[in-house]
C-alpha positions as CSV (number, residue, x, y, z in Angstrom):
1,X,40.9,-10.8,44.5
2,X,42.3,-13.3,47.0
3,X,45.9,-12.6,46.3
4,X,46.2,-9.2,47.7
5,X,49.5,-7.3,47.4
6,X,52.0,-7.1,50.2
7,X,51.3,-3.4,50.8
8,X,47.7,-4.3,51.7
9,X,49.0,-5.8,54.9
10,X,50.8,-2.6,55.9
11,X,47.4,-0.9,56.6
12,X,45.7,-3.7,58.4
13,X,44.6,-2.8,61.9
14,X,46.0,-4.2,65.1
15,X,43.5,-5.4,67.7
16,X,45.8,-5.8,70.6
17,X,46.8,-2.2,71.4
18,X,44.6,0.6,72.7
19,X,46.2,3.3,74.8
20,X,44.2,4.2,77.8
21,X,45.2,7.9,77.4
22,X,43.3,8.2,74.2
23,X,39.5,8.4,74.5
24,X,37.3,6.4,72.1
25,X,35.7,9.7,71.0
26,X,39.0,11.5,70.2
27,X,38.9,12.5,66.5
28,X,42.4,12.7,65.0
29,X,41.3,14.1,61.6
30,X,38.3,14.3,59.3
31,X,37.9,13.7,55.6
32,X,35.0,15.7,54.2
33,X,33.6,15.7,57.8
34,X,33.9,11.9,58.2
35,X,35.8,11.3,61.4
36,X,38.9,9.1,61.8
37,X,39.5,8.3,65.5
38,X,42.9,8.6,67.2
39,X,42.8,5.1,68.7
40,X,42.6,3.6,65.2
41,X,45.7,5.5,64.1
42,X,47.6,4.3,67.2
43,X,46.6,0.7,66.5
44,X,47.8,0.9,62.9
45,X,51.1,2.6,63.8
46,X,52.0,0.1,66.5
47,X,50.9,-2.9,64.4
48,X,53.0,-1.9,61.4
49,X,56.0,-0.2,62.9
50,X,58.2,-3.2,62.1
51,X,56.8,-3.6,58.6
52,X,57.9,-0.2,57.5
53,X,61.2,-0.4,55.7
54,X,61.8,3.3,55.3
55,X,62.9,4.7,58.6
56,X,61.7,8.2,57.7
57,X,58.1,6.8,57.6
58,X,58.4,5.6,61.2
59,X,58.3,9.3,62.2
60,X,54.7,9.9,63.5
61,X,54.3,12.9,61.2
62,X,55.3,10.9,58.1
63,X,53.1,7.9,59.1
64,X,50.2,10.2,59.6
65,X,50.7,11.4,56.0
66,X,50.6,7.7,54.9
67,X,47.5,7.1,56.9
68,X,45.7,10.1,55.6
69,X,46.5,9.0,52.0
70,X,45.1,5.6,52.8
71,X,41.9,7.1,54.1
72,X,41.6,9.4,51.1
73,X,41.7,6.3,48.8
74,X,39.0,4.7,50.9
75,X,36.8,7.8,50.7
76,X,37.2,7.8,46.9
77,X,36.3,4.1,46.7
78,X,33.1,4.7,48.6
79,X,32.4,7.8,46.5
80,X,32.7,5.7,43.4
81,X,30.4,3.0,44.8
82,X,33.0,0.2,45.1
83,X,31.5,-0.7,48.5
84,X,28.2,-1.6,46.7
85,X,29.8,-3.9,44.1
86,X,28.3,-7.4,44.3
87,X,31.6,-9.1,43.8
88,X,33.2,-7.1,46.7
89,X,30.2,-7.8,48.9
90,X,30.3,-11.5,48.2
91,X,34.1,-11.7,48.9
92,X,33.5,-9.8,52.2
93,X,30.7,-12.1,53.2
94,X,32.9,-15.1,52.5
95,X,35.7,-13.8,54.7
96,X,33.3,-12.8,57.5
97,X,32.0,-16.3,57.6
98,X,35.5,-17.7,57.8
99,X,36.5,-15.3,60.5
100,X,33.3,-15.9,62.5
101,X,34.2,-19.5,63.0
102,X,37.2,-18.5,65.2
103,X,34.8,-16.8,67.6
104,X,32.4,-19.7,68.0
105,X,34.6,-21.6,70.4
106,X,35.1,-21.9,74.1
107,X,38.6,-20.9,75.0
108,X,38.9,-23.2,78.0
109,X,38.0,-26.3,76.1
110,X,40.2,-25.2,73.2
111,X,43.1,-24.8,75.6
112,X,42.7,-28.3,77.0
113,X,42.5,-29.7,73.5
114,X,45.6,-27.7,72.4
115,X,47.6,-29.0,75.4
116,X,46.5,-32.6,74.6
117,X,47.5,-32.1,70.9
118,X,50.9,-30.7,71.9
119,X,51.5,-33.7,74.2
120,X,50.8,-36.0,71.2
121,X,53.0,-34.1,68.8
122,X,56.0,-35.0,71.1
123,X,55.5,-38.7,70.1
124,X,54.9,-40.5,66.9
125,X,52.9,-43.7,66.9
126,X,52.8,-46.6,64.5
127,X,49.4,-48.4,64.0
128,X,47.9,-51.3,62.1
129,X,44.1,-51.4,61.8
130,X,41.1,-53.2,60.4
131,X,38.2,-51.2,59.1
132,X,34.7,-52.4,58.2
133,X,33.2,-49.6,56.1
134,X,29.8,-48.2,57.3
135,X,28.1,-45.1,55.9
136,X,28.4,-42.2,58.3
137,X,24.7,-41.9,59.2
138,X,23.8,-45.6,59.0
139,X,21.9,-46.7,62.1
140,X,21.5,-50.4,61.3
141,X,25.1,-51.5,62.2
142,X,24.7,-54.8,64.1
143,X,26.1,-56.9,61.3
144,X,29.2,-54.6,60.8
145,X,29.8,-54.5,64.6
146,X,29.6,-58.3,64.8
147,X,32.0,-58.5,61.9
148,X,34.6,-56.1,63.5
149,X,34.4,-58.1,66.8
150,X,35.4,-61.2,64.9
151,X,38.3,-59.4,63.2
152,X,39.4,-58.1,66.6
153,X,40.0,-61.7,67.6
154,X,41.7,-62.5,64.3
155,X,44.0,-59.5,64.7
156,X,45.0,-61.0,68.1
157,X,45.8,-64.5,66.8
158,X,46.7,-64.2,63.1
159,X,49.7,-62.5,61.5
160,X,48.9,-59.2,60.0
161,X,50.1,-60.3,56.6
162,X,47.8,-63.4,56.5
163,X,44.9,-61.4,57.7
164,X,45.4,-58.7,55.1
165,X,45.7,-61.3,52.3
166,X,42.5,-63.0,53.4
167,X,40.0,-60.2,54.2
168,X,41.3,-56.9,52.7
169,X,39.3,-56.0,49.6
170,X,39.8,-52.2,49.5
171,X,36.1,-51.6,49.4
172,X,34.2,-52.8,52.4
173,X,37.0,-54.2,54.5
174,X,40.5,-52.6,54.9
175,X,43.5,-54.1,56.6
176,X,46.3,-51.5,56.6
177,X,49.6,-50.6,58.2
178,X,49.2,-46.8,58.7
179,X,52.9,-46.2,59.5
180,X,53.8,-43.5,62.0
181,X,51.6,-40.5,62.7
182,X,51.0,-37.9,65.3
183,X,48.3,-35.4,66.2
184,X,45.8,-34.2,63.5
185,X,46.8,-36.9,61.0
186,X,43.7,-39.1,61.7
187,X,40.1,-38.6,62.8
188,X,40.1,-37.4,66.4
189,X,38.5,-40.5,68.0
190,X,40.9,-42.7,66.0
191,X,43.8,-40.7,67.2
192,X,42.6,-40.8,70.8
193,X,42.1,-44.5,70.7
194,X,45.5,-45.1,69.3
195,X,47.3,-42.9,71.9
196,X,45.3,-44.5,74.7
197,X,46.2,-48.1,73.6
198,X,49.5,-49.5,74.9
199,X,52.2,-50.8,72.6
200,X,51.5,-54.3,71.5
201,X,47.8,-54.2,72.5
202,X,44.7,-54.2,70.4
203,X,41.9,-51.7,71.0
204,X,38.2,-52.5,71.5
205,X,36.0,-51.9,68.4
206,X,35.1,-48.2,67.9
207,X,33.4,-46.1,65.3
208,X,34.5,-43.2,63.2
209,X,32.7,-41.5,60.2
210,X,34.3,-44.2,58.0
211,X,33.0,-47.2,59.9
212,X,34.1,-49.6,62.7
213,X,37.8,-50.1,63.5
214,X,40.1,-52.1,65.7
215,X,43.7,-51.1,65.9
216,X,47.0,-52.4,67.1
217,X,49.8,-50.1,68.3
218,X,53.1,-51.4,67.1
219,X,55.5,-48.7,68.3
220,X,55.8,-45.3,69.9
221,X,58.8,-43.1,69.5
222,X,59.9,-39.5,70.1
223,X,59.0,-37.1,67.2
224,X,61.9,-36.1,64.9
225,X,61.3,-32.4,65.6
226,X,62.8,-30.1,63.0
227,X,66.0,-29.7,61.1
228,X,67.8,-26.8,59.6
229,X,70.1,-27.3,56.6
230,X,71.9,-25.4,54.0
231,X,72.0,-26.8,50.4
232,X,73.7,-26.2,47.1
233,X,71.3,-27.0,44.2
234,X,72.1,-27.4,40.6
235,X,68.8,-27.2,38.8
236,X,67.7,-29.6,36.1
237,X,67.3,-26.8,33.6
238,X,70.4,-24.8,32.7
239,X,71.0,-21.8,30.4
240,X,74.5,-23.2,29.8
241,X,73.6,-26.1,27.5
242,X,77.2,-27.5,27.9
243,X,76.8,-27.9,31.6
244,X,76.0,-31.5,32.9
245,X,74.2,-31.1,36.2
246,X,75.4,-34.4,37.7
247,X,79.0,-33.6,36.7
248,X,78.7,-30.1,38.2
249,X,77.4,-31.3,41.6
250,X,80.2,-33.9,41.7
251,X,82.7,-31.1,41.0
252,X,81.3,-29.1,43.9
253,X,81.2,-32.1,46.2
254,X,84.9,-32.8,45.5
255,X,85.7,-29.2,46.4
256,X,83.8,-29.5,49.7
257,X,85.8,-32.7,50.5
258,X,88.9,-30.8,49.8
259,X,88.0,-28.2,52.4
260,X,86.3,-25.5,50.4
261,X,83.8,-23.3,52.2
262,X,80.2,-24.4,51.7
263,X,78.7,-20.9,52.0
264,X,81.0,-19.5,49.3
265,X,80.2,-22.3,46.9
266,X,76.5,-21.8,47.5
267,X,76.7,-18.1,46.8
268,X,78.7,-18.7,43.6
269,X,77.0,-21.8,42.1
270,X,73.7,-22.7,43.7
271,X,70.7,-22.2,41.5
272,X,68.4,-21.7,44.5
273,X,68.7,-18.0,44.5
274,X,66.3,-17.6,47.5
275,X,68.9,-19.4,49.7
276,X,72.2,-18.9,48.0
277,X,72.9,-15.4,49.3
278,X,72.3,-16.8,52.9
279,X,75.1,-19.3,52.3
280,X,72.5,-21.8,51.1
281,X,70.6,-21.9,54.3
282,X,66.9,-22.9,54.2
283,X,64.2,-22.3,56.8
284,X,63.9,-25.0,59.4
285,X,61.4,-27.8,58.5
286,X,59.6,-30.7,60.1
287,X,58.9,-34.2,58.8
288,X,56.3,-33.9,56.0
289,X,56.9,-30.2,55.2
290,X,59.3,-30.7,52.2
291,X,58.0,-31.9,48.9
292,X,60.8,-34.5,48.6
293,X,61.1,-37.6,50.7
294,X,64.7,-38.1,49.7
295,X,65.6,-34.6,50.6
296,X,63.8,-34.9,54.0
297,X,65.4,-38.2,54.8
298,X,68.8,-37.0,53.9
299,X,68.4,-33.9,56.1
300,X,67.3,-35.9,59.2
301,X,70.0,-38.5,58.6
302,X,72.8,-36.0,59.1
303,X,74.1,-36.4,62.7
304,X,76.6,-33.6,63.6
305,X,76.5,-29.9,62.9
306,X,78.5,-29.2,59.8
307,X,78.0,-32.8,58.3
308,X,77.7,-32.7,54.5
309,X,75.7,-35.2,52.5
310,X,76.7,-36.9,49.3
311,X,75.0,-35.5,46.3
312,X,71.3,-36.5,46.0
313,X,68.8,-36.1,43.2
314,X,65.3,-34.8,43.5
315,X,62.7,-33.8,41.0
316,X,64.1,-30.3,41.1
317,X,67.8,-31.1,40.5
318,X,70.9,-32.2,42.3
319,X,71.7,-31.2,45.9
320,X,74.4,-31.3,48.6
321,X,73.1,-30.7,52.1
322,X,74.9,-29.4,55.2
323,X,73.4,-29.8,58.7
324,X,73.0,-26.5,60.5
325,X,71.0,-27.6,63.5
326,X,68.6,-30.2,64.8
327,X,66.1,-29.5,67.5
328,X,63.2,-31.4,69.1
329,X,59.6,-30.3,68.9
330,X,59.3,-26.6,69.6
331,X,58.3,-25.4,73.0
332,X,54.6,-25.1,73.5
333,X,54.4,-21.3,73.5
334,X,56.1,-21.2,70.1
335,X,53.5,-23.4,68.3
336,X,50.5,-22.7,70.4
337,X,48.9,-20.5,67.8
338,X,49.3,-23.1,65.1
339,X,47.9,-25.8,67.3
340,X,44.8,-23.6,68.0
341,X,44.2,-23.2,64.3
342,X,44.5,-27.0,63.7
343,X,42.1,-27.7,66.6
344,X,39.5,-25.3,65.0
345,X,39.7,-27.2,61.7
346,X,39.8,-30.7,63.2
347,X,36.8,-33.0,64.2
348,X,37.6,-32.3,67.9
349,X,36.2,-28.8,67.3
350,X,32.7,-30.3,67.9
351,X,33.6,-30.6,71.6
352,X,34.4,-26.9,71.6
353,X,31.1,-26.1,69.8
354,X,29.1,-27.9,72.5
355,X,30.7,-25.9,75.3
356,X,30.3,-22.7,73.4
357,X,26.5,-23.4,73.0
358,X,26.2,-23.8,76.8
359,X,28.0,-20.5,77.3
360,X,25.7,-18.7,74.9
361,X,22.6,-20.1,76.5
362,X,23.8,-18.7,79.8
363,X,24.8,-15.3,78.2
364,X,21.4,-14.9,76.6
365,X,19.5,-16.4,79.6
366,X,17.9,-19.3,77.6
367,X,17.1,-22.9,78.4
368,X,17.6,-26.0,76.2
369,X,13.8,-26.8,76.1
370,X,10.9,-24.5,75.6
371,X,7.8,-24.9,77.7
372,X,5.7,-23.5,74.8
373,X,6.5,-26.8,72.9
374,X,3.5,-28.3,74.6
375,X,1.3,-25.8,72.9
376,X,2.9,-26.6,69.6
377,X,2.6,-30.3,69.9
378,X,-1.2,-30.0,70.4
379,X,-1.5,-27.9,67.2
380,X,0.9,-29.6,64.7
381,X,0.4,-32.7,62.6
382,X,2.5,-34.6,60.1
383,X,0.7,-34.7,56.7
384,X,2.0,-37.9,55.1
385,X,0.2,-37.2,51.8
386,X,2.4,-34.2,51.0
387,X,5.3,-35.1,53.3
388,X,5.2,-32.0,55.4
389,X,4.4,-30.6,58.9
390,X,1.4,-28.4,59.2
391,X,-0.1,-26.2,61.9
392,X,-3.8,-26.1,62.8
393,X,-5.8,-23.6,60.8
394,X,-6.8,-21.6,63.9
395,X,-3.3,-21.5,65.4
396,X,-1.5,-18.1,65.3
397,X,1.9,-19.1,63.8
398,X,3.3,-15.5,64.2
399,X,3.5,-16.0,67.9
400,X,7.0,-16.0,69.4
401,X,8.5,-19.4,70.2
402,X,12.0,-18.1,71.0
403,X,13.5,-14.7,71.8
404,X,17.2,-13.9,71.9
405,X,17.8,-10.5,73.2
406,X,15.6,-8.3,71.0
407,X,15.2,-10.8,68.2
408,X,12.1,-12.9,68.1
409,X,11.5,-16.2,66.2
410,X,8.0,-17.3,65.5
411,X,6.2,-20.7,65.3
412,X,6.2,-20.2,61.5
413,X,10.0,-19.9,61.6
414,X,10.2,-23.2,63.5
415,X,7.7,-24.8,61.0
416,X,9.9,-23.7,58.1
417,X,12.9,-25.2,59.8
418,X,11.0,-28.5,60.4
419,X,10.0,-28.9,56.8
420,X,13.5,-27.8,55.5
421,X,15.0,-30.7,57.6
422,X,12.2,-33.1,56.7
423,X,14.5,-35.7,55.1
424,X,16.6,-36.0,58.2
425,X,13.6,-36.7,60.5
426,X,12.6,-40.2,61.3
427,X,8.8,-40.4,60.7
428,X,8.5,-43.5,62.8
429,X,9.5,-41.6,65.9
430,X,6.9,-40.3,68.2
431,X,5.9,-36.7,67.4
432,X,6.9,-35.5,70.9
433,X,10.4,-36.9,70.6
434,X,10.7,-35.6,67.1
435,X,9.8,-32.0,68.1
436,X,12.0,-32.0,71.2
437,X,15.0,-33.0,69.1
438,X,14.2,-30.6,66.2
439,X,13.7,-27.7,68.6
440,X,17.1,-28.3,70.1
441,X,18.6,-28.1,66.6
442,X,16.5,-25.1,65.9
443,X,17.7,-23.4,69.1
444,X,21.3,-24.2,68.3
445,X,21.1,-22.9,64.8
446,X,19.3,-19.7,65.9
447,X,21.6,-18.9,68.8
448,X,24.7,-19.4,66.8
449,X,23.3,-17.3,63.9
450,X,22.3,-14.6,66.3
451,X,25.8,-14.6,67.8
452,X,27.4,-14.5,64.3
453,X,25.1,-11.6,63.2
454,X,26.0,-9.6,66.4
455,X,29.7,-10.3,66.8
456,X,30.7,-6.8,65.6
457,X,28.6,-5.4,68.5
458,X,29.6,-7.9,71.1
459,X,33.3,-8.4,70.3
460,X,35.7,-5.5,69.6
461,X,38.5,-7.8,68.4
462,X,36.2,-9.3,65.8
463,X,35.0,-5.8,64.7
464,X,38.6,-4.5,64.3
465,X,39.8,-7.5,62.2
466,X,36.7,-7.5,60.0
467,X,37.1,-3.8,59.4
468,X,40.7,-4.2,58.4
469,X,39.7,-6.7,55.8
470,X,36.7,-4.7,54.6
471,X,38.9,-1.6,54.0
472,X,41.8,-3.5,52.6
473,X,39.6,-5.4,50.1
474,X,38.0,-2.1,49.1
475,X,41.3,-0.4,48.6
476,X,42.7,-3.4,46.6
477,X,39.8,-3.2,44.1
478,X,40.2,0.6,43.7
479,X,44.0,0.3,43.2
480,X,43.6,-2.5,40.8
481,X,41.3,-0.5,38.5
482,X,42.8,3.0,39.1
483,X,46.5,2.4,39.2
484,X,47.7,-1.2,38.6
485,X,45.6,-2.3,35.6
486,X,45.2,1.4,34.5
487,X,49.0,1.8,34.1
488,X,49.4,-1.5,32.3
489,X,46.8,-0.6,29.8
490,X,48.0,3.0,29.2
491,X,50.4,2.3,26.4
492,X,50.5,5.9,25.3
493,X,51.3,7.1,28.8
494,X,54.0,4.4,29.4
495,X,55.7,5.3,26.1
496,X,55.8,9.0,27.0
497,X,57.1,8.1,30.5
498,X,59.8,5.9,29.0
499,X,60.9,8.7,26.6
500,X,61.2,11.2,29.5
501,X,63.2,8.8,31.7
502,X,65.3,6.7,29.4
503,X,68.4,7.2,31.5
504,X,66.8,5.1,34.2
505,X,66.5,2.0,32.0
506,X,69.9,0.9,30.9
507,X,71.7,-2.5,30.5
508,X,74.8,-2.6,32.7
509,X,78.2,-3.5,31.4
510,X,78.3,-7.2,30.7
511,X,80.8,-9.8,29.5
512,X,80.2,-13.0,27.6
513,X,82.8,-15.7,28.3
514,X,84.1,-18.0,31.0
515,X,85.0,-17.5,34.6
516,X,87.4,-20.0,36.3
517,X,87.7,-20.2,40.1
518,X,90.0,-22.1,42.4
519,X,91.2,-21.9,46.0
520,X,94.8,-22.6,44.8
521,X,96.8,-19.8,43.2
522,X,99.1,-22.3,41.3
523,X,96.2,-24.0,39.6
524,X,94.5,-20.7,38.6
525,X,97.8,-19.6,37.0
526,X,97.9,-22.9,35.1
527,X,94.5,-22.2,33.7
528,X,95.5,-18.7,32.6
529,X,98.5,-20.0,30.7
530,X,96.5,-22.8,29.1
531,X,93.9,-20.3,27.9
532,X,96.6,-18.1,26.4
533,X,97.8,-21.1,24.5
534,X,94.3,-21.7,23.1
535,X,93.2,-24.7,25.2
536,X,89.4,-25.1,25.6
537,X,87.6,-25.3,29.0
538,X,87.0,-29.0,28.4
539,X,90.6,-29.7,27.7
540,X,91.7,-27.8,30.8
541,X,89.1,-29.5,32.9
542,X,90.3,-33.0,31.8
543,X,93.8,-32.0,32.6
544,X,93.5,-30.3,36.0
545,X,90.4,-32.1,37.5
546,X,91.3,-35.6,36.5
547,X,92.0,-36.9,40.1
548,X,91.0,-33.9,42.2
549,X,88.6,-30.9,41.8
550,X,91.2,-28.1,41.4
551,X,89.2,-25.6,39.3
552,X,85.6,-24.9,38.4
553,X,84.3,-23.1,35.3
554,X,81.2,-21.0,34.7
555,X,80.2,-20.0,31.2
556,X,77.6,-17.4,29.9
557,X,76.8,-13.7,30.0
558,X,77.5,-11.9,33.3
559,X,76.9,-8.4,34.5
560,X,79.9,-6.7,36.1
561,X,79.8,-6.9,39.9
562,X,77.6,-10.0,40.0
563,X,78.6,-13.6,40.6
564,X,80.2,-15.6,39.4
565,X,82.4,-12.7,38.3
566,X,84.7,-11.4,41.1
567,X,83.4,-8.0,42.3
568,X,86.7,-6.2,41.5
569,X,86.8,-7.4,37.9
570,X,87.0,-4.7,35.3
571,X,87.4,-4.8,31.5
572,X,91.0,-4.6,30.2
573,X,91.3,-3.7,26.6
574,X,94.8,-5.2,26.1
575,X,93.9,-8.8,26.6
576,X,90.6,-10.8,26.7
577,X,92.1,-12.9,29.5
578,X,92.3,-11.1,32.8
579,X,95.0,-11.2,35.3
580,X,94.6,-13.4,38.4
581,X,92.1,-11.8,40.8
582,X,92.1,-12.7,44.5
583,X,88.8,-12.3,46.4
584,X,87.1,-13.9,49.4
585,X,89.9,-16.5,49.8
586,X,89.5,-17.6,46.2
587,X,91.4,-16.9,42.9
588,X,89.7,-16.1,39.6
589,X,90.6,-15.5,35.9
590,X,88.0,-14.3,33.4
591,X,88.2,-15.1,29.7
592,X,86.1,-12.5,27.8
593,X,84.7,-13.5,24.4
594,X,82.6,-10.4,24.1
595,X,82.2,-7.1,26.0
596,X,78.7,-5.6,26.0
597,X,79.0,-2.0,27.3
598,X,76.2,-0.2,29.0
599,X,73.3,0.3,26.6
600,X,69.8,1.6,26.4
601,X,67.0,-0.9,27.1
602,X,64.2,-0.9,24.7
603,X,60.7,-0.1,26.0
604,X,59.8,-3.8,25.8
605,X,63.0,-4.9,27.6
606,X,62.4,-2.3,30.4
607,X,58.7,-3.0,30.6
608,X,58.5,-4.6,34.1
609,X,60.3,-1.9,36.0
610,X,58.9,0.8,33.7
611,X,55.3,-0.1,34.6
612,X,56.1,-0.2,38.3
613,X,57.7,3.3,38.1
614,X,54.8,4.6,36.0
615,X,52.3,3.2,38.6
616,X,54.2,5.1,41.3
617,X,54.0,8.3,39.4
618,X,50.3,7.9,38.7
619,X,49.6,7.2,42.4
620,X,51.4,10.3,43.5
621,X,49.4,12.5,41.0
622,X,46.2,10.8,42.1
623,X,46.8,11.5,45.8
624,X,47.2,15.2,44.9
625,X,43.8,15.1,43.1
626,X,42.2,13.4,46.1
627,X,43.5,16.1,48.5
628,X,41.8,18.7,46.3
629,X,38.6,16.7,46.1
630,X,38.2,15.9,49.8
631,X,38.7,18.3,52.7
632,X,41.2,17.0,55.2
633,X,41.3,18.6,58.7
634,X,43.8,17.4,61.3
635,X,43.0,18.1,65.0
636,X,46.5,19.3,66.1
637,X,45.7,19.0,69.8
638,X,44.8,15.4,69.5
639,X,47.7,14.7,67.2
640,X,50.1,16.2,69.8
641,X,48.6,13.9,72.4
642,X,49.1,10.9,70.0
643,X,52.6,11.9,69.2
644,X,53.5,12.3,72.8
645,X,52.1,8.8,73.7
646,X,53.9,7.0,70.8
647,X,57.2,8.8,71.4
648,X,57.2,7.9,75.1
């Protein structure tokens, strides 16, 4: 359920665009008298304009048809009760809880923390530290604090190596070189202490959730930023069992040193098909974003644009890298959104939460302490025999102790809260102090819960985003049952569809044999003559590539028009060995062992594409059924207004 298809995103609602010329009450169309508002359609259209690949669907009339079909499917989902399914409701609750967290922050505090984090991402810092482990909620910490103070002096006077050898046990005391890090890599107060300590100096003792630390800053340096490279990869696993991956990468490397074009070689030989058609170019990446240290180090070690690395080996295969570009840390505006997301997930978010609570207290006109606590304190006791808090028998526990807007919380609610958190309460504290502290926690919990429960009414952005997920999830479940899984399981229907459309499922013309390629016409002619004389690929390779990479072979089964075959290659009946073909500044000869003409795919061979096409047919038929089942009425006057606004 979590891996929703790509099409699902096409119908998600934008929450940034509302045209003032469209009234909130303007109804664009109805489905069985259920209204769909014009401003919703405009948000969808503007959000998804760039996602639509078919230009004809960018026409407002065509997009309206898509949107109506979308709403028809939702109407069917609700008619069938999908919106009552417990699994669906559980998934929706989970998403709502995650989304809500983004709205429990103060934007000003977040902005300050984001700016601070950006400033720190510009520099990497190397730190050594000593840690004395203490449980997160431990209050008796005098011994640990005394111990860390002593280690602070030792860190000043002893060498790091000797200190580590003497006191590091990996359990209660840790002496570690943490290497270089930047923002978000450590606990926030650890990070802050590190960045506020000068190079060569040692911090004062401080506490994190892990215990007490002292740290020494060894070095600060500018961050590496990001690098963009292209690569040619020869994968560890090959269909051609005669191909030795290390030998092949060395062949390609020699061609590059001889002046061959990197992009052409990537297109023809790289096993990374996601990048090969882009001349081997990968997306830019930063330190720590590639699952290979050697690949990352090699990429950042290249100095000038166009520099090419020697072949390197990773767990995926052999690579040659070419430097496209290096750039420092992105400008703030480019990574602001990502930094905001990291701040929300980081321990520094607690600072944001405190500020948000103050804002909500003001918004709901509440105070931190409740004057009615005095009444409670005179009517509550702690019963040690059953380890619980109890109210006096004659006390009305249904009276209100807290009101937020129109929602009231009773003394009984607070009593339940007290006993639920009983294990966290220090029974040795005075009752007055205990109740004051617990009431603040009760107030915080209640006010945030109220804000969560009413976000859809208080925040339109939140309402739009939640609704887009609610509808998308509903549609996914329906499509999964009605079309996707239905089509896969309909073996009779698939077979009938296959028999009616066999001409759409054919193997293309193919050849089995060898393709030789060279940038030198003389060398390619030599290969052709040697093939005619009966020499093997291995014999020719040893002869022509002994001191220099002059030619390169590819063996296997190839479809006409696809690499490594030249595009202009056609089957010649007279000879299995083609004439020399010139294409893209390269020369080719093809040695055909077997020609496989166009042929019919069996049902099993065509199954992947067949099921996809069958699903498309079922969906089209289903839409016609839904249009008969539900009445659709478009308000043409409102549509003309919408069309005019979008077109202009």
